[in-house]
Biotite code that builds the C-alpha atoms (Angstrom):
import biotite.structure as struc

atoms = struc.array([
    struc.Atom([-14.269, 1.390, 16.386], chain_id="A", res_id=1, res_name="MET", atom_name="CA", element="C"),
    struc.Atom([-13.346, 5.115, 16.459], chain_id="A", res_id=2, res_name="PRO", atom_name="CA", element="C"),
    struc.Atom([-13.282, 7.005, 13.190], chain_id="A", res_id=3, res_name="GLU", atom_name="CA", element="C"),
    struc.Atom([-9.906, 7.540, 11.562], chain_id="A", res_id=4, res_name="ARG", atom_name="CA", element="C"),
    struc.Atom([-8.526, 11.068, 11.127], chain_id="A", res_id=5, res_name="PRO", atom_name="CA", element="C"),
    struc.Atom([-8.774, 12.533, 7.635], chain_id="A", res_id=6, res_name="GLN", atom_name="CA", element="C"),
    struc.Atom([-5.071, 12.804, 6.775], chain_id="A", res_id=7, res_name="ASN", atom_name="CA", element="C"),
    struc.Atom([-4.369, 11.470, 3.326], chain_id="A", res_id=8, res_name="TYR", atom_name="CA", element="C"),
    struc.Atom([-1.079, 10.296, 1.878], chain_id="A", res_id=9, res_name="TYR", atom_name="CA", element="C"),
    struc.Atom([-0.102, 9.130, -1.600], chain_id="A", res_id=10, res_name="ALA", atom_name="CA", element="C"),
    struc.Atom([2.228, 6.182, -1.091], chain_id="A", res_id=11, res_name="VAL", atom_name="CA", element="C"),
    struc.Atom([4.216, 4.733, -3.953], chain_id="A", res_id=12, res_name="THR", atom_name="CA", element="C"),
    struc.Atom([5.569, 1.223, -3.571], chain_id="A", res_id=13, res_name="ARG", atom_name="CA", element="C"),
    struc.Atom([7.977, -0.472, -5.943], chain_id="A", res_id=14, res_name="GLU", atom_name="CA", element="C"),
    struc.Atom([9.033, -4.018, -6.658], chain_id="A", res_id=15, res_name="ARG", atom_name="CA", element="C"),
    struc.Atom([11.690, -5.353, -4.325], chain_id="A", res_id=16, res_name="GLY", atom_name="CA", element="C"),
    struc.Atom([14.661, -7.622, -5.010], chain_id="A", res_id=17, res_name="ALA", atom_name="CA", element="C"),
    struc.Atom([12.566, -10.780, -4.533], chain_id="A", res_id=18, res_name="SER", atom_name="CA", element="C"),
    struc.Atom([9.996, -9.862, -7.213], chain_id="A", res_id=19, res_name="TRP", atom_name="CA", element="C"),
    struc.Atom([9.923, -12.522, -9.936], chain_id="A", res_id=20, res_name="ASP", atom_name="CA", element="C"),
    struc.Atom([9.451, -10.611, -13.210], chain_id="A", res_id=21, res_name="ALA", atom_name="CA", element="C"),
    struc.Atom([8.537, -13.844, -15.001], chain_id="A", res_id=22, res_name="SER", atom_name="CA", element="C"),
    struc.Atom([5.358, -14.114, -12.902], chain_id="A", res_id=23, res_name="LEU", atom_name="CA", element="C"),
    struc.Atom([2.211, -11.994, -12.909], chain_id="A", res_id=24, res_name="SER", atom_name="CA", element="C"),
    struc.Atom([1.128, -10.006, -9.858], chain_id="A", res_id=25, res_name="LEU", atom_name="CA", element="C"),
    struc.Atom([-1.205, -12.732, -8.608], chain_id="A", res_id=26, res_name="ARG", atom_name="CA", element="C"),
    struc.Atom([1.391, -15.459, -9.236], chain_id="A", res_id=27, res_name="GLU", atom_name="CA", element="C"),
    struc.Atom([3.973, -13.922, -6.888], chain_id="A", res_id=28, res_name="GLN", atom_name="CA", element="C"),
    struc.Atom([4.829, -15.889, -3.771], chain_id="A", res_id=29, res_name="ASP", atom_name="CA", element="C"),
    struc.Atom([2.259, -15.581, -0.945], chain_id="A", res_id=30, res_name="ARG", atom_name="CA", element="C"),
    struc.Atom([-0.224, -13.564, -3.049], chain_id="A", res_id=31, res_name="TRP", atom_name="CA", element="C"),
    struc.Atom([-3.168, -14.743, -0.929], chain_id="A", res_id=32, res_name="ASP", atom_name="CA", element="C"),
    struc.Atom([-1.555, -13.604, 2.321], chain_id="A", res_id=33, res_name="GLU", atom_name="CA", element="C"),
    struc.Atom([-0.585, -10.234, 0.835], chain_id="A", res_id=34, res_name="HIS", atom_name="CA", element="C"),
    struc.Atom([-4.090, -9.720, -0.581], chain_id="A", res_id=35, res_name="ALA", atom_name="CA", element="C"),
    struc.Atom([-5.726, -10.639, 2.742], chain_id="A", res_id=36, res_name="ALA", atom_name="CA", element="C"),
    struc.Atom([-3.445, -8.244, 4.617], chain_id="A", res_id=37, res_name="TYR", atom_name="CA", element="C"),
    struc.Atom([-4.185, -5.374, 2.234], chain_id="A", res_id=38, res_name="MET", atom_name="CA", element="C"),
    struc.Atom([-7.932, -6.130, 2.275], chain_id="A", res_id=39, res_name="ASP", atom_name="CA", element="C"),
    struc.Atom([-7.856, -5.879, 6.077], chain_id="A", res_id=40, res_name="ALA", atom_name="CA", element="C"),
    struc.Atom([-6.207, -2.443, 5.804], chain_id="A", res_id=41, res_name="LEU", atom_name="CA", element="C"),
    struc.Atom([-9.021, -1.389, 3.454], chain_id="A", res_id=42, res_name="VAL", atom_name="CA", element="C"),
    struc.Atom([-11.662, -2.723, 5.856], chain_id="A", res_id=43, res_name="ASP", atom_name="CA", element="C"),
    struc.Atom([-10.026, -0.708, 8.655], chain_id="A", res_id=44, res_name="ASP", atom_name="CA", element="C"),
    struc.Atom([-10.204, 2.496, 6.584], chain_id="A", res_id=45, res_name="GLY", atom_name="CA", element="C"),
    struc.Atom([-6.415, 2.791, 6.470], chain_id="A", res_id=46, res_name="PHE", atom_name="CA", element="C"),
    struc.Atom([-6.089, 2.117, 2.720], chain_id="A", res_id=47, res_name="VAL", atom_name="CA", element="C"),
    struc.Atom([-8.625, 4.137, 0.726], chain_id="A", res_id=48, res_name="VAL", atom_name="CA", element="C"),
    struc.Atom([-7.561, 3.166, -2.810], chain_id="A", res_id=49, res_name="LEU", atom_name="CA", element="C"),
    struc.Atom([-4.736, 1.124, -4.250], chain_id="A", res_id=50, res_name="GLY", atom_name="CA", element="C"),
    struc.Atom([-3.353, -0.724, -7.219], chain_id="A", res_id=51, res_name="GLY", atom_name="CA", element="C"),
    struc.Atom([-0.597, -0.980, -9.811], chain_id="A", res_id=52, res_name="PRO", atom_name="CA", element="C"),
    struc.Atom([0.366, 1.954, -12.036], chain_id="A", res_id=53, res_name="LEU", atom_name="CA", element="C"),
    struc.Atom([1.224, 1.752, -15.725], chain_id="A", res_id=54, res_name="GLY", atom_name="CA", element="C"),
    struc.Atom([3.311, -1.318, -16.472], chain_id="A", res_id=55, res_name="ASP", atom_name="CA", element="C"),
    struc.Atom([2.834, -2.667, -12.937], chain_id="A", res_id=56, res_name="GLY", atom_name="CA", element="C"),
    struc.Atom([6.320, -1.957, -11.665], chain_id="A", res_id=57, res_name="SER", atom_name="CA", element="C"),
    struc.Atom([5.021, 0.597, -9.171], chain_id="A", res_id=58, res_name="THR", atom_name="CA", element="C"),
    struc.Atom([1.924, 0.649, -6.988], chain_id="A", res_id=59, res_name="PHE", atom_name="CA", element="C"),
    struc.Atom([-0.062, 3.593, -5.650], chain_id="A", res_id=60, res_name="LEU", atom_name="CA", element="C"),
    struc.Atom([-1.866, 3.547, -2.325], chain_id="A", res_id=61, res_name="LEU", atom_name="CA", element="C"),
    struc.Atom([-4.037, 6.371, -1.038], chain_id="A", res_id=62, res_name="ILE", atom_name="CA", element="C"),
    struc.Atom([-3.817, 6.041, 2.720], chain_id="A", res_id=63, res_name="ILE", atom_name="CA", element="C"),
    struc.Atom([-5.667, 7.692, 5.581], chain_id="A", res_id=64, res_name="ASN", atom_name="CA", element="C"),
    struc.Atom([-3.149, 7.808, 8.427], chain_id="A", res_id=65, res_name="ALA", atom_name="CA", element="C"),
    struc.Atom([-2.027, 9.954, 11.323], chain_id="A", res_id=66, res_name="GLU", atom_name="CA", element="C"),
    struc.Atom([1.610, 10.052, 10.196], chain_id="A", res_id=67, res_name="SER", atom_name="CA", element="C"),
    struc.Atom([4.256, 8.673, 7.869], chain_id="A", res_id=68, res_name="GLU", atom_name="CA", element="C"),
    struc.Atom([5.460, 6.541, 10.779], chain_id="A", res_id=69, res_name="GLN", atom_name="CA", element="C"),
    struc.Atom([2.040, 4.867, 11.009], chain_id="A", res_id=70, res_name="GLU", atom_name="CA", element="C"),
    struc.Atom([2.237, 4.081, 7.285], chain_id="A", res_id=71, res_name="ILE", atom_name="CA", element="C"),
    struc.Atom([5.722, 2.601, 7.593], chain_id="A", res_id=72, res_name="GLU", atom_name="CA", element="C"),
    struc.Atom([4.663, 0.533, 10.613], chain_id="A", res_id=73, res_name="THR", atom_name="CA", element="C"),
    struc.Atom([1.510, -0.841, 8.973], chain_id="A", res_id=74, res_name="GLN", atom_name="CA", element="C"),
    struc.Atom([3.164, -1.686, 5.654], chain_id="A", res_id=75, res_name="LEU", atom_name="CA", element="C"),
    struc.Atom([6.137, -3.297, 7.421], chain_id="A", res_id=76, res_name="ALA", atom_name="CA", element="C"),
    struc.Atom([3.826, -6.153, 8.444], chain_id="A", res_id=77, res_name="ASP", atom_name="CA", element="C"),
    struc.Atom([2.686, -6.847, 4.863], chain_id="A", res_id=78, res_name="ASP", atom_name="CA", element="C"),
    struc.Atom([4.002, -10.311, 3.921], chain_id="A", res_id=79, res_name="PRO", atom_name="CA", element="C"),
    struc.Atom([5.334, -8.845, 0.666], chain_id="A", res_id=80, res_name="TRP", atom_name="CA", element="C"),
    struc.Atom([7.331, -6.224, 2.572], chain_id="A", res_id=81, res_name="THR", atom_name="CA", element="C"),
    struc.Atom([8.804, -8.907, 4.824], chain_id="A", res_id=82, res_name="LEU", atom_name="CA", element="C"),
    struc.Atom([9.788, -10.925, 1.725], chain_id="A", res_id=83, res_name="MET", atom_name="CA", element="C"),
    struc.Atom([11.167, -7.865, -0.141], chain_id="A", res_id=84, res_name="ASP", atom_name="CA", element="C"),
    struc.Atom([8.596, -8.238, -2.903], chain_id="A", res_id=85, res_name="LEU", atom_name="CA", element="C"),
    struc.Atom([7.453, -4.647, -2.314], chain_id="A", res_id=86, res_name="LEU", atom_name="CA", element="C"),
    struc.Atom([9.054, -1.663, -0.620], chain_id="A", res_id=87, res_name="ARG", atom_name="CA", element="C"),
    struc.Atom([8.004, 1.909, -0.011], chain_id="A", res_id=88, res_name="ILE", atom_name="CA", element="C"),
    struc.Atom([9.474, 4.218, -2.637], chain_id="A", res_id=89, res_name="ALA", atom_name="CA", element="C"),
    struc.Atom([7.834, 7.459, -1.545], chain_id="A", res_id=90, res_name="ARG", atom_name="CA", element="C"),
    struc.Atom([5.305, 8.887, 0.924], chain_id="A", res_id=91, res_name="ILE", atom_name="CA", element="C"),
    struc.Atom([3.697, 12.252, 0.187], chain_id="A", res_id=92, res_name="ASP", atom_name="CA", element="C"),
    struc.Atom([1.122, 14.075, 2.265], chain_id="A", res_id=93, res_name="CYS", atom_name="CA", element="C"),
    struc.Atom([-1.857, 14.827, 0.003], chain_id="A", res_id=94, res_name="TRP", atom_name="CA", element="C"),
    struc.Atom([-3.996, 17.932, 0.443], chain_id="A", res_id=95, res_name="GLU", atom_name="CA", element="C"),
    struc.Atom([-7.264, 17.233, -1.314], chain_id="A", res_id=96, res_name="ILE", atom_name="CA", element="C"),
    struc.Atom([-8.651, 20.386, -2.904], chain_id="A", res_id=97, res_name="LEU", atom_name="CA", element="C"),
    struc.Atom([-11.152, 18.927, -5.382], chain_id="A", res_id=98, res_name="LEU", atom_name="CA", element="C"),
    struc.Atom([-13.933, 16.462, -4.672], chain_id="A", res_id=99, res_name="GLY", atom_name="CA", element="C"),
    struc.Atom([-14.645, 14.632, -1.442], chain_id="A", res_id=100, res_name="GLU", atom_name="CA", element="C"),
    struc.Atom([-12.954, 11.442, -0.281], chain_id="A", res_id=101, res_name="PRO", atom_name="CA", element="C"),
])
């Protein structure tokens, strides 16, 4: 498998209309499928880091991608995107000046 380019993005995702606030993260519908999909993106080197922020209403992903379009395309296939449990709120290119990824 060829190495991925080193273009990093900070991607914020937010809860969608189908999110059930009475359930925890892991109790949401199709958690296992979502987790497996995201784990595969990590294994591929696409997702570098990820997880919920603060109260868990938003999620931060650090992604290594060629473009914003690649990010939108990859996350569109996440079962939770398809179910409107999560949606992209923001994509920002990230220039890393301190430390090494």
